[in-house]
C-alpha positions as CSV (number, residue, x, y, z in Angstrom):
1,L,156.4,142.2,68.2
2,P,159.3,144.7,69.0
3,M,159.0,146.4,72.4
4,M,158.4,150.2,72.0
5,N,161.6,152.1,73.2
6,T,160.9,154.9,76.2
7,D,163.0,157.7,77.1
8,P,164.2,157.0,80.5
9,R,164.0,160.6,81.6
10,T,160.5,161.4,80.5
11,G,159.0,158.0,80.0
12,H,157.7,159.2,76.6
13,V,157.6,156.9,73.7
14,V,160.3,157.0,71.3
15,P,159.6,156.2,67.7
16,R,160.8,152.9,66.7
17,P,163.8,152.9,64.2
18,K,163.0,152.9,60.5
19,G,163.2,150.1,58.4
20,N,165.2,149.4,55.4
21,L,162.9,151.2,53.1
22,S,162.8,150.2,49.2
23,E,163.6,152.5,46.6
24,D,161.1,151.3,44.5
25,F,157.3,150.5,44.8
26,R,157.8,147.7,42.5
27,S,159.6,145.6,44.7
28,A,158.6,144.6,48.3
29,P,161.2,146.2,51.0
30,V,163.2,144.3,53.2
31,F,161.1,144.5,56.5
32,I,161.9,143.1,59.9
33,M,159.2,140.1,61.1
34,G,156.4,141.8,62.8
35,K,155.8,144.7,60.6
36,V,152.1,145.5,60.9
37,I,150.4,148.1,58.5
38,M,146.9,149.1,59.3
39,V,144.7,150.9,56.9
40,T,141.8,153.1,57.7
41,G,138.9,152.9,55.6
42,G,140.2,149.7,54.1
43,T,137.1,148.6,52.4
44,G,136.5,151.5,50.3
45,L,137.8,152.5,46.8
46,V,141.2,153.3,47.5
47,G,141.6,150.6,50.6
48,S,140.4,147.7,48.1
49,A,142.8,148.8,45.5
50,V,145.8,148.8,48.2
51,K,144.8,145.1,49.1
52,E,144.7,143.9,45.6
53,V,148.2,145.1,45.2
54,I,149.6,143.9,48.4
55,D,147.8,140.4,47.8
56,A,149.6,140.3,44.5
57,E,153.0,141.2,46.1
58,N,152.4,137.9,48.6
59,N,155.2,139.2,50.9
60,A,154.9,137.0,54.0
61,E,157.0,139.7,56.3
62,E,154.2,142.0,56.2
63,K,150.7,142.0,57.9
64,W,148.2,144.3,56.5
65,V,145.2,144.9,58.4
66,Y,142.2,146.4,56.7
67,L,139.7,148.3,58.8
68,S,135.9,149.2,58.1
69,S,133.5,151.0,60.3
70,K,132.7,147.4,62.0
71,D,135.8,147.7,63.7
72,G,134.9,150.6,65.6
73,D,134.2,154.7,65.5
74,L,137.3,156.4,64.8
75,T,136.1,159.8,66.0
76,N,135.9,157.9,69.6
77,P,139.2,158.2,71.3
78,A,138.4,155.1,73.4
79,D,138.0,152.9,70.1
80,V,140.6,154.0,68.5
81,E,142.8,153.3,71.5
82,A,141.3,149.7,71.3
83,I,141.8,149.2,67.6
84,F,145.6,150.3,68.1
85,E,145.8,148.1,71.3
86,K,144.5,145.1,69.5
87,F,146.3,145.2,66.0
88,Q,149.6,146.9,67.2
89,P,150.4,148.4,63.8
90,T,154.3,149.8,63.0
91,H,152.6,151.6,60.0
92,V,149.3,153.3,59.2
93,I,147.8,154.4,55.9
94,H,144.6,156.5,57.3
95,L,142.0,156.7,54.3
96,A,139.1,157.1,56.3
97,A,137.0,160.3,56.5
98,Q,133.4,161.5,56.7
99,V,132.8,162.6,53.1
100,G,129.6,163.5,51.1
101,G,128.3,165.5,48.2
102,L,127.8,169.0,47.5
103,F,124.6,169.3,49.3
104,A,125.6,167.5,52.3
105,N,128.7,169.4,52.7
106,M,126.7,172.7,52.6
107,K,124.3,171.6,55.0
108,H,126.4,169.9,57.7
109,K,129.5,172.1,57.7
110,V,130.0,171.7,61.4
111,Q,129.7,167.7,61.4
112,F,132.2,167.5,58.4
113,W,134.7,169.7,60.6
114,R,134.2,168.0,63.8
115,N,134.2,164.5,62.9
116,N,137.1,164.6,60.5
117,V,139.2,166.8,63.0
118,A,138.5,164.3,65.8
119,M,139.4,161.3,63.6
120,N,142.6,162.7,62.6
121,D,143.4,163.6,65.8
122,N,142.7,160.3,67.4
123,I,144.8,158.6,64.6
124,F,147.7,161.2,65.0
125,Q,147.9,160.7,69.0
126,E,147.7,157.1,68.8
127,C,150.5,156.8,66.5
128,H,152.5,159.1,68.2
129,K,151.8,157.6,71.6
130,R,152.7,154.1,70.3
131,G,155.9,155.1,68.4
132,V,154.4,154.1,65.0
133,E,157.0,154.5,62.3
134,K,155.1,155.8,59.4
135,L,151.8,157.6,59.1
136,V,150.3,158.6,55.3
137,S,147.2,160.4,55.3
138,C,144.8,161.1,52.2
139,L,144.0,164.7,51.2
140,S,142.3,165.9,48.3
141,T,142.6,168.7,45.8
142,C,139.2,170.3,46.8
143,I,141.2,171.7,50.1
144,F,142.9,173.7,47.5
145,P,142.1,177.8,47.7
146,D,139.0,178.6,45.5
147,K,140.6,181.6,43.7
148,T,143.9,180.1,42.6
149,T,146.1,179.8,39.6
150,F,146.6,176.6,37.8
151,P,148.7,174.4,37.9
152,I,148.1,173.8,41.7
153,N,151.2,172.2,43.6
154,E,151.9,171.3,47.1
155,T,153.0,174.7,48.4
156,M,149.6,176.5,47.7
157,I,147.2,174.4,50.1
158,H,147.0,177.4,52.6
159,D,147.4,180.5,50.2
160,G,143.6,181.1,50.3
161,P,140.1,179.8,51.5
162,P,138.5,176.9,50.2
163,H,135.2,176.9,48.2
164,F,132.7,178.0,50.9
165,S,130.4,174.7,50.1
166,N,132.8,172.3,51.4
167,E,134.9,174.5,53.8
168,G,134.1,172.3,56.9
169,Y,135.6,169.2,55.1
170,A,138.1,171.4,53.4
171,Y,139.9,172.9,56.5
172,A,139.6,169.7,58.7
173,K,141.7,168.0,55.8
174,R,144.2,171.2,55.6
175,M,144.9,170.6,59.5
176,V,146.3,167.2,58.6
177,D,149.2,168.8,56.5
178,V,149.8,171.2,59.7
179,Q,149.7,168.3,62.0
180,N,152.2,166.5,59.9
181,R,154.6,169.3,60.2
182,M,154.1,169.9,64.1
183,Y,154.5,166.4,65.0
184,K,157.7,166.0,63.0
185,S,159.1,169.3,64.4
186,Q,158.1,168.5,68.0
187,Y,158.5,164.9,68.0
188,G,160.3,163.8,65.2
189,C,157.3,161.7,63.8
190,N,157.4,160.4,60.4
191,F,154.0,161.6,59.1
192,T,153.1,162.7,55.7
193,A,150.1,163.1,53.3
194,V,149.2,162.4,49.7
195,I,147.0,164.4,47.5
196,P,145.3,162.6,44.6
197,T,143.1,164.0,41.7
198,N,140.0,162.6,40.7
199,I,140.2,158.7,41.7
200,F,137.9,156.3,40.1
201,G,137.9,152.2,40.0
202,K,136.5,149.4,41.2
203,H,134.4,149.6,44.7
204,D,133.8,153.2,44.2
205,N,130.4,154.6,45.1
206,F,128.1,154.5,41.9
207,H,125.2,156.4,43.5
208,L,123.2,157.9,40.5
209,E,122.7,161.2,42.9
210,D,125.7,161.3,45.2
211,S,129.0,160.0,43.3
212,H,132.0,161.3,41.6
213,V,131.7,161.9,37.8
214,I,132.9,158.6,36.4
215,P,131.0,156.1,38.5
216,G,128.1,158.3,38.2
217,L,128.3,158.3,34.4
218,I,128.8,154.6,34.4
219,H,125.8,153.7,36.2
220,R,123.7,156.4,34.5
221,G,124.9,155.2,31.0
222,M,124.2,151.5,32.2
223,N,120.6,152.7,32.9
224,C,120.3,154.7,29.4
225,L,121.6,151.4,27.8
226,K,118.9,149.0,29.2
227,E,116.1,151.6,28.6
228,G,116.9,152.4,25.1
229,K,117.6,156.0,26.1
230,D,119.9,158.8,24.9
231,F,123.0,159.1,27.3
232,E,122.6,162.7,28.0
233,I,125.7,164.8,29.4
234,W,125.1,168.1,30.9
235,G,127.2,170.8,29.2
236,S,129.6,170.8,26.2
237,G,131.9,167.9,27.5
238,T,135.1,170.1,26.8
239,P,136.2,170.7,30.5
240,L,139.5,168.7,31.3
241,R,140.2,166.7,34.3
242,Q,142.9,164.5,35.4
243,F,141.7,160.9,36.5
244,I,143.9,158.5,38.2
245,Y,142.8,154.8,38.6
246,S,142.3,153.4,41.9
247,V,145.1,150.7,41.6
248,D,147.8,153.1,40.3
249,L,147.0,155.2,43.2
250,A,147.5,152.3,45.6
251,K,150.7,151.7,44.2
252,L,151.9,155.1,44.7
253,M,150.5,155.2,48.2
254,I,152.6,152.2,48.8
255,W,155.6,153.4,47.6
256,T,155.0,156.8,49.8
257,L,154.6,154.6,52.9
258,R,157.9,152.8,52.0
259,S,159.9,155.4,50.6
260,Y,158.8,158.9,50.6
261,E,160.4,160.7,53.8
262,E,159.0,164.1,53.5
263,S,156.5,165.7,55.7
264,D,155.1,167.9,53.2
265,P,152.4,166.6,51.0
266,I,152.9,165.0,47.5
267,I,150.4,165.0,44.8
268,L,149.8,161.7,43.1
269,S,148.2,162.2,39.6
270,V,148.7,161.7,35.9
271,G,150.3,165.0,34.3
272,E,148.7,167.8,32.7
273,E,149.3,166.2,29.2
274,D,147.1,163.3,30.2
275,E,144.1,165.4,31.0
276,I,141.0,164.2,29.6
277,A,137.7,166.1,28.3
278,I,134.7,165.2,29.9
279,S,133.2,164.2,26.5
280,D,136.1,161.8,26.0
281,V,135.1,160.1,29.5
282,A,131.6,159.8,28.4
283,Y,132.5,158.3,24.9
284,A,135.2,156.0,27.1
285,V,132.1,154.9,29.2
286,A,129.9,154.0,26.4
287,K,132.3,152.1,24.4
288,A,132.9,150.1,27.5
289,I,129.2,149.4,28.6
290,G,128.5,148.7,24.8
291,M,126.9,151.6,23.5
292,P,126.8,153.2,20.2
293,R,128.7,156.4,20.3
294,E,126.2,158.2,18.5
295,Q,123.8,157.7,21.4
296,V,125.7,160.1,23.7
297,K,124.5,163.4,23.7
298,F,125.9,166.8,25.2
299,D,123.0,169.3,26.9
300,T,125.2,172.6,26.0
301,S,122.3,174.4,27.7
302,K,123.4,173.3,30.8
303,A,126.9,175.0,32.3
304,D,130.1,173.4,31.8
305,G,131.9,174.3,35.1
306,Q,135.4,175.4,35.3
307,F,137.5,174.6,32.2
308,K,140.8,173.2,33.8
309,K,141.6,172.6,37.8
310,T,145.2,171.2,36.7
311,A,147.4,169.7,39.3
312,D,151.1,169.7,39.1
313,N,152.7,166.2,39.4
314,R,156.4,167.5,39.2
315,K,157.3,166.5,42.4
316,L,156.0,163.0,42.0
317,R,158.0,162.6,38.6
318,K,161.1,164.1,40.4
319,Y,161.0,160.8,42.7
320,L,159.4,158.2,40.2
321,P,160.2,159.6,36.5
322,D,159.5,156.1,35.1
323,F,156.1,155.4,36.9
324,K,153.6,154.1,34.0
325,F,150.1,154.8,34.7
326,T,147.4,152.5,33.5
327,P,145.7,153.6,29.9
328,F,142.5,155.3,30.7
329,E,140.4,153.2,28.5
330,E,142.1,150.0,30.0
331,A,141.1,151.2,33.4
332,M,137.8,152.1,32.6
333,D,137.1,148.9,30.8
334,T,138.2,147.1,34.2
335,T,136.0,149.3,36.4
336,V,133.0,148.8,34.1
337,A,133.3,145.1,33.9
338,W,133.5,145.0,37.7
339,F,130.4,147.0,38.0
340,K,128.6,144.7,35.6
341,E,129.7,141.6,37.3
342,N,128.8,143.0,40.8
343,Y,125.7,144.8,40.4
344,D,123.3,142.3,41.3
345,V,125.5,140.7,44.3
346,P,123.7,142.2,47.5
347,G,126.0,144.6,49.0
348,A,128.8,144.5,46.8
349,V,128.3,147.7,44.9
350,R,127.7,151.0,46.6
351,G,124.9,153.1,45.2
352,A,123.7,149.8,43.1
353,V,120.2,150.6,44.2
354,A,119.2,154.2,44.5
355,L,117.9,155.4,48.0
């Protein structure tokens, strides 16, 4: 591995010179030997998708390391220092975070704040100390102001408070955007963040009570199919949402690592024209699991929630106007097939057995 440079006057680490980054996520860049890319949260939904994409590239000039909680506690500075010392990363994709459902966020706001802030600060400090060439962190659209106009874009993150229910998590994640700018301003670090919309795919959390909409619908739909019951959806099914398949997000995050040079964040999402009604999501789930369409029912006595939460992907399209997202039904079929194949494999599917 190349030695880290130090300023002879101060002894401080000077970031390594940037490599020759690719202009296109589809072709592997010309990297020097010894490039090590470390992915925190590397065994989850997005980390597993990154591994799938990278394995298909088969680029011998890169070494990718996928961390899990077994590698250490990222809230502990000593553990994080030991991890960086062991793997000597030149690049980092930071996916790890403490996340949870609505009730967990409301009940444990302090823990969500403290643990995520500690995790992020430890990662930032080690990346700076060791001259890591690029750090890409992952944010979420839930950090945007509760009261805002749509579509939301990257400039609106700090325009007002987030929803009170997840303020601990949201403010901790907002600080990543602040840290990116500060580390670049003071030290010249090449740190940035991505903001995906609703992610789904293989290796998701399919828990019946504590998962996002698509994995929750897949698991519940499968149970209804087995029990011969109607597949009941709360609300009218008319609200629209943007969904991004995990493999598409992985490709875009790899492009961000290699080619996106702004410290300001970038929204990674399908466009407003590809928003999908919750009813169509339910019908896609039913089709993928082999359930008759007429078995899908909507309980209109239940509230719908917000009709649209559109995120603006024009910045992404400025950089990658020709990127092709996986068709929604194709991505759904792949996700359901993986869920069915792995449901009975011990430890393979998170949430496969309700707690």
